[in-house]
C-alpha positions as CSV (number, residue, x, y, z in Angstrom):
1,X,-105.1,-32.6,70.4
2,X,-102.6,-32.3,73.3
3,X,-101.0,-35.3,74.8
4,X,-102.8,-36.8,77.8
5,X,-101.0,-36.3,81.1
6,X,-99.5,-39.4,82.5
7,X,-100.4,-39.9,86.2
8,X,-101.0,-42.7,88.6
9,X,-103.9,-43.2,91.0
10,X,-102.1,-41.8,94.0
11,X,-101.1,-38.6,92.1
12,X,-104.6,-38.0,90.9
13,X,-106.1,-38.7,94.3
14,X,-103.8,-36.1,95.8
15,X,-104.3,-33.5,93.0
16,X,-107.9,-32.9,92.0
17,X,-106.7,-30.7,89.2
18,X,-105.3,-33.8,87.5
19,X,-108.7,-35.4,87.6
20,X,-110.1,-32.2,86.0
21,X,-107.6,-32.5,83.2
22,X,-108.7,-36.1,82.5
23,X,-112.3,-35.0,82.6
24,X,-111.7,-32.4,80.0
25,X,-110.0,-35.0,77.7
26,X,-113.0,-37.3,78.2
27,X,-115.1,-34.8,76.3
28,X,-112.5,-35.1,73.4
29,X,-113.2,-38.9,73.1
30,X,-109.7,-39.7,74.4
31,X,-109.7,-43.4,75.2
32,X,-106.7,-43.1,77.6
33,X,-108.6,-40.4,79.5
34,X,-111.7,-42.7,79.7
35,X,-109.6,-45.6,81.0
36,X,-107.7,-43.5,83.5
37,X,-110.9,-41.8,84.8
38,X,-112.7,-45.1,85.2
39,X,-109.9,-46.4,87.4
40,X,-109.6,-43.2,89.4
41,X,-113.3,-42.7,90.0
42,X,-114.5,-46.3,90.1
43,X,-114.5,-46.6,93.9
44,X,-116.4,-43.3,94.3
45,X,-118.9,-44.5,91.6
46,X,-119.5,-47.7,93.5
47,X,-119.9,-45.9,96.8
48,X,-122.5,-43.6,95.1
49,X,-124.2,-46.7,93.6
50,X,-124.3,-48.5,97.0
51,X,-125.9,-45.4,98.5
52,X,-128.6,-45.3,95.8
53,X,-129.3,-49.1,96.2
54,X,-129.6,-48.8,100.0
55,X,-132.9,-47.2,99.3
56,X,-134.2,-50.1,97.2
57,X,-135.8,-53.4,98.3
58,X,-133.4,-56.2,99.2
59,X,-132.7,-58.5,96.2
60,X,-132.8,-55.7,93.6
61,X,-131.6,-57.1,90.3
62,X,-129.1,-54.3,89.8
63,X,-125.9,-54.6,91.8
64,X,-123.8,-51.6,92.9
65,X,-121.2,-52.7,90.3
66,X,-123.8,-52.9,87.6
67,X,-125.3,-49.5,88.4
68,X,-121.8,-47.9,88.5
69,X,-120.9,-49.4,85.2
70,X,-124.2,-48.5,83.5
71,X,-123.9,-44.9,84.7
72,X,-120.2,-44.7,83.6
73,X,-121.0,-46.0,80.1
74,X,-123.8,-43.5,79.7
75,X,-121.7,-40.6,81.0
76,X,-118.6,-41.5,79.0
77,X,-120.6,-41.3,75.8
78,X,-121.5,-37.6,76.5
79,X,-119.4,-35.4,74.3
80,X,-121.1,-32.1,74.8
81,X,-120.8,-31.9,78.5
82,X,-118.0,-29.7,79.7
83,X,-116.9,-31.4,82.9
84,X,-115.8,-28.8,85.5
85,X,-114.3,-31.0,88.1
86,X,-114.7,-34.3,90.1
87,X,-117.7,-32.9,92.1
88,X,-119.5,-31.9,88.9
89,X,-118.9,-35.4,87.4
90,X,-120.1,-37.1,90.6
91,X,-123.2,-34.9,90.8
92,X,-124.1,-35.9,87.2
93,X,-123.4,-39.5,88.0
94,X,-125.9,-39.4,90.9
95,X,-128.5,-38.0,88.6
96,X,-127.7,-40.7,86.0
97,X,-128.0,-43.4,88.6
98,X,-131.4,-42.1,89.8
99,X,-132.7,-42.2,86.2
100,X,-131.3,-45.7,85.6
101,X,-133.1,-46.9,88.8
102,X,-136.4,-45.2,87.9
103,X,-136.3,-46.6,84.3
104,X,-135.5,-50.0,85.8
105,X,-138.5,-49.8,88.1
106,X,-140.8,-48.6,85.3
107,X,-139.7,-51.4,83.1
108,X,-140.3,-53.9,85.9
109,X,-143.8,-52.5,86.5
110,X,-144.6,-52.6,82.8
111,X,-143.4,-56.3,82.6
112,X,-145.8,-57.1,85.5
113,X,-148.7,-54.9,84.4
114,X,-151.2,-57.7,84.8
115,X,-149.8,-58.7,88.2
116,X,-150.3,-57.0,91.5
117,X,-147.8,-54.1,91.8
118,X,-145.7,-54.2,94.9
119,X,-144.3,-50.7,95.7
120,X,-140.6,-50.3,96.0
121,X,-140.1,-48.9,99.5
122,X,-137.2,-46.7,100.3
123,X,-135.5,-46.8,103.6
124,X,-134.5,-43.4,104.9
125,X,-137.6,-41.5,103.7
126,X,-137.8,-40.2,107.2
127,X,-135.0,-37.9,106.1
128,X,-137.4,-36.2,103.8
129,X,-140.2,-36.3,106.3
130,X,-142.4,-38.5,104.1
131,X,-144.1,-41.9,104.8
132,X,-141.8,-44.9,104.4
133,X,-144.2,-46.6,102.0
134,X,-143.6,-44.2,99.2
135,X,-141.9,-45.8,96.2
136,X,-139.0,-44.7,94.1
137,X,-141.1,-43.6,91.2
138,X,-143.3,-41.4,93.4
139,X,-140.3,-39.7,95.0
140,X,-138.7,-39.3,91.5
141,X,-141.9,-37.7,90.1
142,X,-142.2,-35.4,93.1
143,X,-138.5,-34.4,92.8
144,X,-139.1,-33.6,89.1
145,X,-142.0,-31.4,90.0
146,X,-139.8,-29.7,92.7
147,X,-137.0,-29.0,90.1
148,X,-139.4,-26.6,88.3
149,X,-139.8,-24.7,91.6
150,X,-136.2,-24.7,92.8
151,X,-133.7,-26.5,90.7
152,X,-130.7,-26.0,93.0
153,X,-132.6,-27.3,96.1
154,X,-133.8,-30.3,94.1
155,X,-130.1,-31.1,93.3
156,X,-129.3,-30.8,97.0
157,X,-132.0,-33.4,97.7
158,X,-130.7,-35.7,95.0
159,X,-127.2,-35.6,96.2
160,X,-128.1,-35.9,99.9
161,X,-130.9,-38.4,99.7
162,X,-130.1,-40.5,96.6
163,X,-126.4,-39.9,96.4
164,X,-125.7,-40.2,100.1
165,X,-123.4,-37.2,100.3
166,X,-123.2,-35.2,103.4
167,X,-123.7,-31.4,103.6
168,X,-120.1,-30.5,103.1
169,X,-119.8,-32.8,100.0
170,X,-123.0,-31.4,98.5
171,X,-121.7,-27.8,99.0
172,X,-118.4,-28.7,97.3
173,X,-120.1,-30.6,94.4
174,X,-122.5,-27.7,93.7
175,X,-120.0,-24.9,94.6
176,X,-122.4,-23.3,97.2
177,X,-122.0,-22.5,100.8
178,X,-122.8,-25.0,103.6
179,X,-125.5,-22.6,104.9
180,X,-127.1,-22.6,101.5
181,X,-127.1,-26.4,101.4
182,X,-128.8,-26.5,104.9
183,X,-131.4,-23.9,103.9
184,X,-132.2,-25.7,100.5
185,X,-132.5,-29.0,102.3
186,X,-135.0,-27.6,104.8
187,X,-137.1,-26.0,102.1
188,X,-137.0,-29.1,99.9
189,X,-138.0,-31.4,102.8
190,X,-141.0,-29.3,103.6
191,X,-142.1,-29.1,99.9
192,X,-141.6,-32.8,99.2
193,X,-143.4,-33.8,102.4
194,X,-146.4,-31.8,101.4
195,X,-146.3,-33.0,97.8
196,X,-146.0,-36.7,98.6
197,X,-148.7,-36.4,101.3
198,X,-151.1,-35.0,98.7
199,X,-150.3,-37.8,96.3
200,X,-151.4,-40.5,98.7
């Protein structure tokens, strides 16, 4: 195995290719790579986690720190993923955070099965053109259904809506054009609006 590159936070922040080198070594179970990447990407992971949690009810039992750490631990254990770059890693992190939150909500509901279920409302659902009383699980299920129709557009929704990325960041993360992001977003909004309206 080749020696891990030695770099500091500032150097990695200025040179995305250095982060890519660390990401490739993460797949080789390199503990130094894991430690360096966690330090370099921690602020971005927490920002992503805060964006996901903004759509949860106040007082959610998971904090941004807890969500970022949980996603990191799950992703760092993946050995078969060939990380392409920072954008690829953050896109997968967003997916992981959504799954963690959905699993958390399903576990909460299961624990209170005999009690009255209070839906987890999401602020910002107007972005998708759906009613604000839709809960996380309903949106997640609709998005899973949409993935079978248009996987790329579903990823655009996930990164924009759940991950809080803007159009330019989504385009970079998915290596697609800005026009494609806008088109996919418009298609996804219309489809999800119809799907969630029919589930009411």
